[in-house]
Structures are given as structure tokens and as C-alpha cells.
N, C-alpha and C positions, 0 to 999 in steps of 0.2 A: 504493500500500500504506500502511495506517495506521501511525502510530508504534508503537502497542502490538503490532501483528503483527510489525513489523520487529524490535522488541526481543525478542519471543518467539523469533523465528528465530535471532537472535544467541545467545540463551541455549542453545538446543538445540545449535547448532554448537559453542559453547564446551564444553558438557558432553560431547558426543561426542568432541571433540578430546582433552579431558583423560582420558577413559576409554581412548581409544586409546593415549595416551602411557603411562598406567600399565601397560597390557597389554604394550606393547613393552618397557618397563623391566623388568617382571617376567621377561620371556623372555630379555632380553639381558644382565641383570646378576645372575646367580646368585652366591651367596656360597659360599666354600670352607667345608666342614664339617670339624671335627676332633673326635676323641674323647679326653677326658682323664678318667682314673679312672672309666671306664665311662659318662661322661656326654657327650652330644653338644652341640656349640656351632657357631654361625656365627662365622667370623672376619671382623670388620668394621673398616674404617678411618674414623675420625671426619672429618666434613666441616667446612669453615670455619663457625665460629659455633655449632656444635652443643654442647649440654649433655647431661647424663645424662637429663634429663626428656624432651628431644626424641627421643633414641635409644630410650628406654623406650616412647614412643608408637609409634614406627616399627615396633618389633618386638613390641609387645603383651606386654611383660614389665614387672615392677615395678622401680623404682629400687633397692629393697633387693636384688632378685635380681642386678641388674647389679653392685652393689657387692660382693656376696658372690663373684661370679665374677671381679671385677677389683678387688682390694683397694686398689690405688693410685689408683683413679679418684675417691676422695672429695676429692682436692685440686683437682678441675676437669679438664676435658678439653682436649687440645691438638690442633690440626689435624694429621691424619695418624696420630694415636695409634691403636694396634690394640686392639680390644676383643673379648672372648669373649662372645657372645650365647647364652644358654641356648636350645636348640631346644625349643619347646613345641608342643602340638597346634594352638594358634591361629596360630603363625607358621611352621609347617612346610608349609603348603599350597602356597605359591607362591614359595618362595625370596625372602622379603620384599625389596622394592626400596627404594632410597633414596626417601624420602617426597617426592613432588612437591608435596604440600600444605604442606611446610615453607617458611616465609618465609626467603628468603636475601637477603643484602646484594648490591646491584649492584656491579659492578666499579668500582674507583677510577678506572679509565681511561675510564669512560663519558663521552662528550662532554657538556660542559655541566654535569656533576654534581660535587659535592664528595664526598669519601670519607664513607661512612656512619659515624656515631658508634655504635660497638657497646658497649652496656652490659651484655651478657649475662654476661661474665666479670668485668669490672671497671667501676667508675664513679669519678667524681671528687669530691673533697671539698676545699672551701676552708677553710683553718684560720682559726678565729675566736679572739677574745680569751679567754684562760683555758684553752685546750685544750693538751693534751700528746698525745704519740703513744699513751700508755697510755689516756687518756680517750677518744680517737678509736677505739681498738681496742674498748673497752667499748661505745661507742655503736653500732658496726656489727657486733658479735658476731664479731669476728675476733681475731687475735693481734698483738702488737707485732712479732714476727718476720715475719709475713706482710706487714705494712706496710713494714718495712725491706726485705724482698725486692723489693717493687715500687718502693720509693723509697729507694735506697741512701743518698742525701744526708741523709735524715731521721735517720740515726744520729748525726750531728753536732748538729743542732738543727732546729727548725721555727720559722717566723715567721708572724705574722698576715698573711693574704692568700695564703699559699703554697698551691698546688694539689697535692694528693696523690692518687695512684691507690690505690683501695681494692678489695679482692676482694669480689665479690658474696657475700652470705650463702648458705651451702649447708646445707640441711636433710638430714641423713643418718639421723636417729633415726626408728625405726618408731613411737615413742610420739607420740600426737597432741599437737601443739603449735601455737601461733600461727604462721602462715606469712606471710611478706612478703619483698619484696626492696627495693632502693633504686634511685632514679632521679635523676640529675642533670639539671636543667632545661636544655634546649638552646635556642639561638637560634630565635626564631619560634614556640616551643612555647607553648601556652596550656593552661589547665585542661581545656578541651574536648579538645584533641588528645592530651594525656597520658592522659586517661580513656579515649579511643578506642583508644590504643595498647595498653592492657591490658584492653580489653573490660569496663570498669567504669563504673558511674555516677559522675558528678562528685562526688556526695554521699559515695560510698565513699572517695574520695581525701581529701576534706576531713575525714571522720570519723577517718581514720587519721593525720591531721596537724592536730591542734587549733591549732597555731600558724600555719597557713597563712593568708595574707592578701595583699592587693595588694602590700604592702611586702616580704613574704618569698617570694612566688612570683616569683623573679628568676633570670635566667640564671646558672648556676653553683651555685645553691643546691640542696640535696638534699632529696628528699621520700621518704616511705615508701609502698610500694605494697602494699595488703593482699590477703589471700585469694588469694595467687598462688603457684603452684608455682615454687620457687626455681631449678629447672633448665630451665624453659621458655625457649625462644629467641624473642625478640620483636624487631620492627623499629619504629622510631618511626612514628607514624601518617602523617606527611607523606611517608614513604618507602615505605609499604605499597602494594602494587600488586595489581591483579586483571587477569587475562588476558581480553581480549575478541578476537573475530575481526573483521577488516576485509577486505572483498572489494575488490580494487583496481579502480577505474573507469578508463575511457579518459582519458588526459591527466594522471593523477595521477603525482606523483613521490614518492620516498621522503622528500624534504624537506617537501613539502606535507602528507604524511600525518603526519610528526612534529610539524608545527605544529598540525595539526588536533587531535591528542590531547595536545599539550604533553609529548611524550616524545622524548628525544634519539634521533637516528638510530642511534647506536651500540647503544642498548638494543633497538631493533627488529631490527637486524641480528643481535644476539646470540640473539634468540628465534627467528629464521627463517634457518637456515643455507642454505636454497635460494636466498636472495638473492644468493649468490655468482655465480649464473648470470644475474643481472639481474632487474629488476622487470617483471612481465608483467600485462596486463589479466586480470581475473577471478581472479588469484592470491589465496589466502586467507592473510592475515598474522595472526600472534598479536601483539597490542599490549599491553604491560604498563602499563595506565593506573592512575594513582594513585587510591586509594580515595576520597580527599577530593574529587576531581573527579567521580567517578561518583555519590557520595552527595549531590552538590549542596549542600555545606555553605554556609550563608548567614551573613553577618556578624551578622545578628540572633540566630541560634542561638548563635553564639560569645559574643555579648555577654550573652545570657540566662544561659549557664553561668558565664561569668567574673564575673557580678554576685554569684555566691555567695561570692566572696572578700571582698566588702565588707559582706555582710550580717552583722549581729551581733544576737544575741538581747537583748531587754531584760532587766533584772534579774529573776531568778526568786526572789522573796522567800519566806521561810518564816515562819509565825506564831510558831513556837518554835524557836530555834536550838539544835541538839543537838551537843555537842562531847565527844569522848572524849580523855582524857589517859591514855596507856598507857606506864608506865615501870617499870623494875625497882627498886621502892622498897626492897626487902629485900636488895639486893646491897651487902654491907658491904665489899667489896674496895676498899682504898685510900680508905675513907671516902665511897664513891660515894653511899651512902644518905643521908648528911647533905646533900650538894650537891643531890641530886634532891628531897629534902624541901623545901629552900629554894626550888628552882625552882618547885615546886608552890605554895608559899606566896606567892611573887611573882605567880604566875599567878592565884591567888584574888583578889588585890588588883585585878588588871585586870578580873576578872569582876564584882567589886563596883562598879567604876567604870562598866561597861557597864549594869549593872542600875540604877544611880542615874540613868542617862540614859533609862531606860524600856525597855531591851531585855529581851525575854522569852527566857531562856536556861536550858538544862539542861546541867549538867556531869557527865559520868560518869568516875570515876577508878578505874583498875584497876592492880594489881600484876601484872607479866607474866612473872616468872621471870628467871633469870640467863643471860647469855651466849648460847651457841649452842643451848641447850635451849629449843625453841619450843613444846613440847607444851601448856603452860598457855596460851600466847598463842593457839595455833590453836584450842583449845577455846573460849576466850573469844570469838573472832571469829565463832563459830557462833551466838551468842546474838542474840535479837531486838533488844536494845538497841544492839549494835554495828552491825547491818545497817541501822538507821534513822538513823545519824549523818549530819550534814552536814560534819563536819570531824574528823579524827584528828590528834593531836599526840603523838609519842612514838617509842619504839624507840631503843636505844643501840647494840647490837651489829649487825654486818652481817646476821646471821641474822634478828634481830628486824625490822630494816628491810626485808629482802627479803620476809618473811612479810606484814607490814602493807602493803607496796607491792603485792603480788599481790592482796590483799584489796581495796585501794582501787581498783585497776584494774578488777577484776571487778564491783565494786559502784558504780563511778563516784563515789567519795567523795574529796574533797580531803584531802591528807595532807601534814602539815608534819614534816619531819625536823629536829629542833631542834639536834642537836649534831654529828653526823658530817659530815665534808666529804670522805670518801674512798670512800664506797660509790658504785656506778655506777647505782643505780636511777633517779636523777633524769634520766639520759640517755635513758631509754626508757619513762618513765611520765609522761604528760601531766598527771596529777593531783598531782604532787609539787611541794612548795616546800621548798627546802633553805636553811636560815637561815645556816649557816656557809659563807662564801665558799670557793671553790676556791683553794688556794695560788697556782696559776698565774695566776688572774685578778688576785689581789692584786699579783703581780709585774708583770704587764702594766700595771696602773693606776699602780703606783709608779714604774715606769720612765718612763712618759709624764709624770707630775707632776714627777719629778726633772728631766727635761730642760726642762720649762716653767719651773720655779722657778729653776734654777741655770745656765741657758744662758749667762749672762754672767759666771759665777764662775770662780775658779781651783779646780779640783777635785783633791783628793788622797785616794787610797785608802790606808789604813794596814792592812797585813796583819800578823797575829799572833794569838796565842791559838788558838781552835778553828777559825778561818776557816770558820765554819758557814753563812755567808751568801753563798757564792760563786755559787750558782745565780742568785739575784736580781742580784748585782753584775755577773756576766757579762752578763746581759741589759741592765743599765744601761750598761755599757761598750760593748757592741755598738751600742746606741742612740746613744751619744755619737759613736762613730766614724762611723756612717752619716750623722750630721749635721755631720761635719767639725769636731767639738769636741774639744779636747785635754784630757787628764787625766794625772795622774802616779800612780805606785804606789811606796810605800816600805814597808820592813819595820820592825817594832817590835823587832827583835832587838838593835839598837843604841840609843843614847840618841836620842830623837826630836828633841831640841833641835838636835843637830849635823847630823842627816840631813835635816831638813825645811827648814832656813833657805834653802838655795839654790833651793828650789822655791816659796817664798812670793811673793805679789804684794802690793805696798803700795797699788795703785790698784783692786783688786778684792776682793770677799769671798773668803776662803779656806775652802772647804767641805771639812771633814775627815770621811771616811767609813770607820769601822772595818769590817773584814771579819768581825766577830763581834759577837754580842749579849751576850757574857759581861761580867758586871759588873766583875770584877777588871781585865780588859783596858781597859774603859772608864775606870775610875778612874785607871789609869796614864796613859792618853792625856790625860785632863783635867789631871792634875797637871803633865805635861810641857808641855802647851800653855800653861798659865798661867805657867810659867817662861819660855817663849819670849816671851809678852806682856810680862812684867816688864821685859825688856831691849829689846823691840822694840814699842813702843806703837803704831806706825803700822799694824800688822797687825790686820785684822778677821777673826775666826774664826767659823765656823758649824759645828755638828755635825749630821750626819744619821744617824738610827738606826732602831730596830726596835720592834715592839709591846711586847716584854718590858721595854724601858727605863722604861715607865710604872710598873713595880713597884718600881723602885729609888728609894724615897721619900727617902732621905738624899742623893740627887744632884739633887733638883729645883732647888735654888738654883744649882747649877753649870749645869744646862740653861739657866736664864734668863741666866746670865752669858755663855753662848756663843750665845744666840738659837737654841736647838736645834730641829730638826724631827724628828718621827718619823711613820711611817705605821702605821695599825692598823685592823683591821676592827671594833674596839670601843674605847670610851674613856669614862671617867667623870670629869666635872669635879666634884670634891668641894666646890668653892666655889659651885656652881650652886644657886640657890634651890630649884628643882624636885627636885634630888638630895637636898638636906638634908631637904626635906619628906617624901620617900619613906622615908629612913632613920628619921625620927621615927615615921612611920606604921607601918612594919614593926615597930619596937620596941614600939609601943603594942599592936599586934595580937598579937604572938607572945612578948612579954616578953623578947626578947633582940636582940642586934645581928646584922647581916648577917655571914656568914662572910668571912674575909679571903682571898678567892680572886680570881684575875684570868683571865678575866672573872668578874664576880659573878653567882652563879646566881639570886639573888632578882630582881635587875634584869633578867636574861636572861628569866626566866619572865614578868615583868611586860611587857617590851617585846614579846615574842612574842604574849602574850595580847592586848594592846591593838591590835596591828596586825591580826591575823587576825580577832578578834572584831569589830573596827570594819569590816573589809572585808565580813564576812558580814552584819552589821547594815545596812550602807549599800547594798550591791550584790547581796545574795542569794547563792545557792549557785554562781552562775556569775561570782563576783567577779573571776576571773582576767582577764576581758575589760576590767576597769577597774582593774587592779592598779597602773597607773602614777598613778592619782588618789588612792590610799590614802596618807594622810600622818598620822602621829601624833607627839606630842611624846615621843620615846623617851628613855630614860635613858642607854643604853649602846650600843645597836646602831643603825647606820643601815640602812635597808631600801630596796633598789632591785632589784626582781625582774624578770628577763627570761628568756625561753627561749633555750637554747643552740642548739636545732635545732627543726625544724618539728613533731616528734612527741613530744619529751620534755617534762620539767617545767621549773620555774622555779628559777634559781639567784640567790642574793643577791649582787649586785655592789657592795653598800654598803661604803664605806671612808672613813676620816678621814685628813687630814693635820693634825697637831697642831704648833703653833708655840709654844714657850715663849719669848716675846719678851723683849728686854733691859729692858723696863719692868715686868717682873713679871706680865704678863698671860699667860693661856693662850688662844690663838686656835684654835678647832676649826673646820676647814673640811671639809664633806662634798663629796667630789669625784665621787661616783657619778652624780648627777643632771645 
């Protein structure tokens, strides 16, 4: 008999067998019916691994109907949970059976098998630098309390590298919206196998995860799966099986059959209860063979698909760069209009520099209204000018940022968020670049630098004043403890000179860290430390402090006296030649000096303009692929953009450590690159 005929026969046997099983199930598993408020329902118990979407397919009802009949089901289903299924004309014909087409997980007790990783209800997330429980909840469209429920220890704190259990996204709205779920990459999984798991093209997975690459497609990393019903139950491709029929030949054993199909004996026995009476010649066995074996996946096919991870498009240059600056220029609350005007003026100086280099550039500037009122902005975004842009910069309020973000995603336009560091849009929009760093990422970087810089010092924390820096300082102290490094803590309630003497070291630097950025508290600490030094000249002191310290201009000499260090996401060296030239140029153009703000808005606009206009000019509209190569001589902000996840946008991790050394120099060190 030819191979093709033999295969056809097997197919016929399998189809007949499955048809028979369905008929038997329908006859032997009727569901109890109940009537509530004049409406009839089946009473159904949820099976292991089932979600609402799977149940809806089994009973031919919509998820919305299931939720209306079972109000508590929107939190996810539990094994054995009882549901009321509305009886319809479609599902009343045969007392609908448990779906045999539903993929189910093999038993953990199966010989030679490891327990199946089930991501239908929950998945795993590994905490990255800069993340908080709140930002993670925004990233995955869940709530802080849901994360705490699944990870009770997270209420205390989370740390980089910690693995959290996250509930799958559940879509319960009947309004049409983007649909997807999340998948944590498992051992041995490839781009090919993941795409097969969800019956997608590999290109679909890559399109939904613009940050996906060889470096980021790693075990434990999470990716987003597009166009997928969030309630559907799936099994990893390597675990998916298809039943085929095997007729037992003379001399065969259950072990030899299991070896032939690479299926554990226990799985064959589970599929064939009649084996309890022993294996017999001509017996027909159902063998749950892995799909990957039947489909004959080749290494070449795997390699061809996975090569997509390393393919990058070349620069997509444009003849004329079109940029939109969208800000609420007329919002006079707190003098905002003056700061935004200066930002615009600084940005114009960057535009002039690019044009002097030969860049062909068109700038569109629009006033977008105040606060949460986005009607003017929404109308503006409908114009042809806005829809032809290569880059948008702007938005101040969360409502404005959300509106522009939706537009940038729909039109595939790069979008720079210049000021806000608290909105969550960057976590789920691959086109966004957020200039202002996340506070938590600053804390993570600062904690690492503090440990590196003062590992061999005598560290003393001085509490008093507002104690407003305890979130950062708790992280630093935890980091010190985990590295077996000692530190002391004293209170400023008494005279510092008497309380600190016993804690000082004469053979190490004594690093004094106030727990507040308050200027009055800082002055008191400086005065009392100088008194200690007058009577104990052997002691060497260093101060460590915060971004706002750079605004206390009357304390600069004291900073140099103590060799002070501060961390900051922005810093202006007023003695720098480039800074002086910019101030003079600004005054020449606009007839006035820069506003006395910290950070300075004119320099902020200039730095942002120079970075992103240079990126567009040099690498085209897909400049994000070369973002790590874009370097400009910035005045105030360091720029170091990277994605926080595989599908979201870019966050700025740029940061300085500033040292006012004892020789009167200011040493600015960028620690982000």
C-alpha cells in the first residue's frame, strides 16, 4: 500500500473516531437545565484551563451574554466554578457537550513530561529598572490591587529581576477595541513556535512588538500577542497534540509504540482506557502526537522565521522633514504660557541650526487649548497638515497626551512627550519618546552610583526637616545592606556636633546624606558640620544630595568646601562656553534673558529640538532603530532612550552625577550610557 493511501486511511479513521466520540459525549453528558425569571439556562461547571471565550464557543453564545448571566465571571474563571449558560436555538439541539476540540493540558503526572506552563489566566513579568507596581499595572491594563492579590510580597517592595505573576488582560467591553493578550517566552520557544501557538504569522508578532529583536526575545521576557480573543484557551505549540490512530502489529509493545511516536506511555494509556485489559494485535490506539512532529518542522524553516528578528530596515529618509509643535501656549495658569513660549523659542534656535546644516525642514506650530478640554486638539488632528507629519512634539496634560498618542499610533507618527513623566502612554505606544525620566529609574540609577562611589566610605544619614527623600534613601539603604555595607542614621533634633562625633571615621571619607532636599535643613547641617571640622580637622566630609540643590546658588561655595555630589536628570554649567554662547544668542534673538527656572525651558526646547531633528535628518522616519547612535552637544538634558518593554515606546534614562570638587571645579558625569 502506498504512503498516500495509508495516510488517507488514517485520516478517515481519525475523523470517524472523533465523530463517534462527540456523539457519545452528547448522549452521555446532558446538562441540568434551570429556569430563572422565566429564562432557561444550562448549569455548567468550568473545566481546568477554561476561559469565558472557550465556554462561549462551546455553547455558541457570546461572551457578553455569559457575563450578563454570570456577573462575577468578569474576574476570570476558576476550575469547578458553576456557570449559567443561556439556552438558545443553536445550543439546545443536542444538550451541548464538553468540547473535544478544546486543547487541554496533559496531566502533570504524565511520565517523562514537565507540568505545562499555563498562561491562559496569568503570565509572568520580570521587573526591570525604573518600574513600580503602578507602572506595571498600567503596562498590562490591570490594577495595582490585582497584582498585590497574586503577589502579596509586592506590597512591601519590588526589586529589579523579581518575577511577578500578572493576570491576563480581559476584554469585557462590547465596544470595538484593540485586542491582544500577553505571552511570557518559555524555554525552547522560538519566534516560529510562538507564532504557531497563536495561529499567527511571525510578521504579526513582530509588528505588535516593535522592540522585538534577538536581544529581547529571551526566556522570561514578555511579548504582546495581537488580534487575539483574550478569553481563548491556548497551549504552547510544543505541547499541542493531534490524535492519530495506530493499529497494533504483531510483536509491538506499548513501549515500542511510545518510542515510535515520541509520546510517553502514560499519555497513550490515558487516551485508551481499554489498555487496562492488555495490548492486543490489531487493536486501534489513539496516539496524541505533537503537532510539530506531524508538520515536519525543519531547522531551516525555524531559522528563516527567526532571521526576522535581526532584520532591520535601512533609513527611510524624507526630502522635507515635517514637524509639529503642539502646546497650550495660551494657558496662563501659574505663568505656564511664559515657560512654553520660551521652550518654543529655544526650539526655533535648534531649527535654525539644522537649516544652517542644509536640512530641509517645515515646522508647524499650533495652540491646542487648556487642560482636559481636547476639542480644539482633536479638530486640529483632522487637518491634512497634521496627518502628513513625521514627528509631533507636545501635549502637557494627560488628556492632551492621550489624544496625541492615539493619533500617533493610528497614523504611525513618532511622538515626543516633552514634559510629563507620569502618564502611562509610553508603556503601550511604540511611537512615543518620553524626555523626562521616570522617578523610579532615577532612583535605581542613583542607588547603583551611590554604592559604586561610596563603597569604601563611612556613610551617615541625617534625618530631619521634611524627610521627603525616604523613598530613594530606603532603596539606597537596602542596596547597602544587601552588599554587607554598614551605615548609620542620626536625627537632627539635637545638636549635630554632639551626636555625630562618635560615628565619624578619621581614616575614611564621611559621607553625610540628609533625608530632605529642603534648603533650610541643608544650611543647618552645613553650619554644624563646619563647626565639627573646626575642632576636628582630621575628619573629611562629603555631602550627597538632590536635583533641587543646584538652585541654591548662595550655597555653591559650601558645596565645593565639602566636595558635594548631587544626582539630577538635568544640569546647566553656567561657566561652560557653549552655555554662555547660547544665553548670548537667545538675548540677541529675543531681546531678553532666559527665565530663571530650573530646569530652563529655553534650553529644554533647544536640546529636544537638536536631538530629534538630528535623528530625523540623519536616520529618517525610522530613526528609532539607530536611537543609540544619536548624540548631540546638549545644554541641559542628557539623552539615553531605550524601550521599557517589547511593544511600548522609549523612555529617557539620561542622568548626571555632579561633583562640586574641593578645587572649585564642577565635574559633570553622564552615567546613563
